[in-house]
C-alpha positions as CSV (number, residue, x, y, z in Angstrom):
1,M,50.4,139.0,-104.7
2,K,51.8,136.3,-102.2
3,L,51.6,132.8,-101.5
4,E,49.7,131.2,-98.1
5,T,50.1,128.3,-96.5
6,A,46.3,126.4,-97.6
7,S,44.6,126.3,-94.2
8,K,40.9,125.4,-93.4
9,S,40.9,127.8,-90.6
10,K,41.1,130.4,-93.4
11,S,37.7,129.2,-94.9
12,Y,33.8,129.7,-93.8
13,M,31.1,127.5,-94.5
14,R,28.5,127.5,-97.0
15,V,25.9,125.2,-95.9
16,A,22.4,124.8,-98.0
17,L,19.4,123.4,-96.5
18,Q,16.4,122.1,-99.1
19,G,12.8,121.3,-98.1
20,A,9.3,121.3,-99.1
21,S,7.4,124.1,-97.3
22,G,6.7,122.6,-94.1
23,S,9.5,120.4,-93.7
24,G,11.8,122.5,-90.8
25,K,14.3,124.3,-92.9
26,T,14.3,127.5,-90.6
27,Y,14.6,125.4,-87.6
28,S,17.1,123.6,-88.9
29,A,19.1,126.1,-89.9
30,L,19.3,128.2,-86.7
31,R,20.3,124.9,-84.8
32,L,22.9,124.8,-87.2
33,A,23.5,128.4,-86.8
34,F,23.8,128.1,-83.0
35,G,26.0,124.6,-83.1
36,L,28.3,126.3,-86.0
37,T,28.6,129.8,-84.0
38,R,30.4,129.9,-80.9
39,N,28.8,133.0,-79.2
40,D,25.5,133.2,-80.9
41,N,26.7,135.9,-83.0
42,I,23.7,134.9,-85.5
43,A,21.7,137.0,-87.8
44,I,18.7,135.7,-89.8
45,V,18.1,137.5,-93.7
46,D,14.2,136.3,-93.3
47,T,12.5,136.4,-96.8
48,E,9.3,134.4,-95.2
49,N,7.0,137.2,-93.5
50,G,8.4,137.2,-90.2
51,S,9.0,133.7,-89.9
52,A,11.8,133.8,-88.0
53,H,10.4,135.2,-85.0
54,L,8.7,132.4,-84.0
55,Y,12.4,130.4,-83.2
56,S,13.1,133.0,-80.7
57,S,13.2,130.4,-77.7
58,L,16.3,129.0,-79.4
59,G,18.4,131.6,-78.0
60,N,19.4,135.2,-78.7
61,Y,19.5,135.6,-83.0
62,Q,18.7,139.0,-85.1
63,V,16.3,139.2,-87.7
64,L,16.3,141.4,-90.4
65,Q,13.6,141.5,-92.8
66,L,13.8,141.6,-95.8
67,T,10.8,142.0,-98.2
68,A,9.8,142.5,-102.4
69,P,11.4,143.2,-104.7
70,F,13.5,140.0,-103.7
71,T,16.2,141.4,-106.1
72,P,19.7,140.1,-106.1
73,E,21.3,143.8,-104.9
74,R,18.5,143.8,-101.8
75,Y,20.6,140.0,-100.1
76,M,23.6,141.7,-101.1
77,D,22.5,144.3,-99.0
78,A,21.3,142.4,-96.1
79,I,24.4,140.1,-96.0
80,D,26.6,143.7,-95.9
81,V,24.3,145.2,-92.5
82,C,25.0,141.9,-91.0
83,I,28.9,142.0,-91.7
84,A,29.0,145.7,-90.5
85,N,27.0,144.7,-87.2
86,G,29.9,141.9,-86.5
87,I,27.0,139.2,-87.3
88,E,29.6,136.0,-87.5
89,T,26.9,133.7,-89.0
90,I,24.4,134.3,-91.5
91,V,21.0,132.4,-92.2
92,I,19.3,133.4,-95.6
93,D,15.7,132.1,-95.2
94,S,14.7,131.7,-98.0
95,L,17.4,132.5,-101.3
96,S,14.4,130.9,-103.0
97,H,12.9,134.2,-103.3
98,E,15.9,135.8,-105.0
99,W,14.8,133.6,-107.8
100,E,11.5,132.7,-108.2
101,G,10.0,135.6,-105.6
102,N,8.6,138.6,-106.3
103,G,10.8,140.9,-108.0
104,G,13.6,138.1,-108.3
105,I,14.9,136.9,-111.3
106,L,12.4,134.9,-113.3
107,E,10.3,138.0,-112.9
108,M,12.8,140.2,-114.0
109,H,13.5,138.2,-117.0
110,G,9.6,137.6,-117.7
111,S,9.3,141.8,-118.0
112,S,12.3,142.3,-119.8
113,T,12.1,144.2,-123.1
114,G,12.6,142.8,-126.3
115,S,11.6,139.2,-127.2
116,N,14.9,137.6,-127.3
117,S,15.2,135.6,-124.4
118,F,18.9,134.6,-124.5
119,A,20.0,138.8,-124.6
120,N,17.8,139.0,-121.8
121,W,18.9,136.3,-119.3
122,A,22.8,137.9,-120.8
123,K,21.3,141.4,-118.6
124,I,19.8,139.8,-115.7
125,T,22.2,136.7,-115.1
126,P,24.9,138.9,-114.1
127,R,23.3,140.2,-111.0
128,H,22.4,136.7,-110.0
129,N,26.4,135.9,-110.3
130,A,27.2,139.0,-108.4
131,L,24.8,137.4,-105.3
132,I,26.4,134.1,-105.6
133,Q,30.0,135.6,-105.3
134,H,29.0,137.8,-102.5
135,I,27.5,134.4,-100.6
136,L,31.3,132.7,-101.6
137,N,33.2,135.8,-100.6
138,T,31.6,137.0,-97.1
139,P,33.7,136.6,-94.4
140,A,31.1,135.1,-92.4
141,H,29.7,131.3,-91.8
142,V,26.0,131.1,-94.8
143,I,23.2,129.0,-94.1
144,A,20.7,129.2,-96.6
145,T,17.5,127.7,-97.4
146,L,15.8,126.5,-100.2
147,R,12.6,125.7,-100.9
148,S,11.8,122.8,-103.2
149,K,9.0,121.3,-105.4
150,Q,8.1,118.2,-107.1
151,E,10.0,118.1,-110.6
152,Y,8.2,116.6,-113.6
153,A,9.5,115.2,-117.3
154,L,6.9,114.2,-120.0
155,K,7.7,110.5,-120.8
156,K,6.4,108.6,-123.6
157,D,4.2,105.2,-122.8
158,D,4.2,102.4,-125.1
159,R,1.3,104.4,-127.2
160,G,3.6,106.6,-127.3
161,R,1.4,108.8,-125.3
162,S,3.1,111.7,-123.5
163,T,2.7,111.3,-119.3
164,P,4.2,113.3,-116.7
165,E,6.7,111.1,-114.7
166,K,7.9,112.5,-111.3
167,L,11.6,113.1,-111.2
168,G,12.1,114.2,-107.8
169,M,11.8,117.3,-105.5
170,K,14.3,120.1,-107.0
171,P,15.4,123.6,-105.0
172,I,14.2,126.8,-106.4
173,Q,16.9,128.4,-107.6
174,R,19.3,128.6,-110.8
175,D,20.7,124.6,-111.9
176,G,23.5,124.2,-110.2
177,I,23.3,126.4,-107.1
178,D,24.5,122.9,-105.5
179,Y,28.1,123.6,-106.7
180,E,28.5,126.8,-104.7
181,F,28.2,124.9,-101.3
182,T,30.0,123.4,-99.1
183,T,27.2,121.1,-97.9
184,V,23.5,120.5,-99.0
185,L,21.5,118.3,-96.9
186,S,18.2,117.6,-97.9
187,V,15.0,117.9,-95.4
188,D,12.1,115.6,-95.6
189,M,8.4,115.9,-94.2
190,N,9.7,114.2,-90.9
191,H,12.5,116.9,-90.3
192,K,14.8,114.3,-91.4
193,A,18.3,115.2,-93.7
194,V,20.5,113.6,-95.6
195,A,23.5,114.9,-97.3
196,V,22.8,115.5,-101.2
197,K,26.5,117.1,-101.1
198,D,29.4,116.7,-98.9
199,R,32.8,118.5,-99.1
200,T,33.9,117.5,-95.7
201,G,33.5,114.0,-95.3
202,L,31.4,114.5,-92.6
203,F,27.8,112.8,-93.4
204,P,27.9,109.5,-95.5
205,L,25.2,110.1,-98.3
206,D,21.7,109.2,-98.0
207,T,22.4,108.4,-94.5
208,P,19.3,110.3,-92.4
209,F,19.5,112.0,-89.6
210,T,18.4,115.1,-87.1
211,I,20.1,118.4,-87.7
212,T,20.8,119.5,-84.2
213,E,23.5,122.1,-83.0
214,E,26.3,119.2,-82.4
215,V,25.9,119.1,-86.2
216,G,27.0,122.6,-86.6
217,K,29.6,122.1,-83.9
218,R,30.8,119.3,-86.1
219,L,31.3,121.6,-89.1
220,L,32.9,124.1,-87.2
221,Q,35.5,121.7,-85.8
222,W,35.8,120.8,-89.4
223,S,36.4,124.3,-90.2
224,R,38.9,124.7,-87.2
225,E,41.2,121.4,-88.3
226,D,44.0,120.8,-90.6
227,V,44.7,117.1,-89.9
228,A,42.8,114.4,-91.6
229,T,38.9,114.4,-89.9
230,T,38.3,111.4,-87.2
231,N,36.1,108.7,-87.4
232,A,34.4,109.5,-84.6
233,V,33.4,113.2,-86.2
234,Q,32.7,111.1,-89.3
235,Q,29.2,109.8,-87.8
236,P,25.8,111.3,-88.2
237,A,24.6,113.6,-85.7
238,A,22.8,111.7,-82.8
239,P,19.4,112.1,-82.6
240,L,17.1,114.7,-81.4
241,S,17.2,114.1,-77.3
242,T,13.2,113.9,-76.0
243,N,13.2,117.8,-74.9
244,H,14.7,118.8,-78.2
245,L,12.0,116.3,-80.1
246,N,9.1,118.1,-77.7
247,D,10.6,121.5,-79.0
248,Y,10.6,120.9,-82.5
249,Q,7.0,119.7,-82.3
250,N,6.0,122.4,-80.6
251,A,7.1,124.5,-82.8
252,Y,5.5,123.2,-85.6
253,G,2.1,122.4,-83.8
254,K,2.4,118.6,-83.9
């Protein structure tokens, strides 16, 4: 054991992009990755049936196709393959399959033998926690996408009847997953992002912006500097140029 001087240059970025299907998480994650990585040394762990190949016009990146069962161990193996090949930024698209996908945590719990739910969780939770710790310990930048779905709660009206009430969009993963990331960006159906958690101070909360390579560059700059962030860096990313917007629309067929 030894003491060392604290330095952000010794850390790697952990970014989560959450949003509904069709919001542009994969595209945005790749653009973020290209800004965050100096030499385009990027790999995407694709659980979305090959969708990562659709955006090859953005630049050079590697694809690792991950199929079911979506166990924590298979995700960890995929990350290890990326690291063994010298990848500097890993995009996990998506991390939601580990929770709700075929062979994921919820399916493991549902198929566990025994009637004691707490005992079953005690067996499965360490496997999930091991994946999260593996991501945190990975010597590379990690960008994870999370599918979101509408969350409801039952609320009684003035007649005592229970009716469903919308609570907003919730990422499909274990509760508290946002605590594990440096920055969490929520992407809407207009492909605009807002920061719902940000330890960098780069993004004013609830201020919409478009995820571009510039956003990744600013995150990289933040992770490499050990002085107070300048006001110029704290501004939200500039909107897409006309050409970039056309590329985005073409990618989604709009």
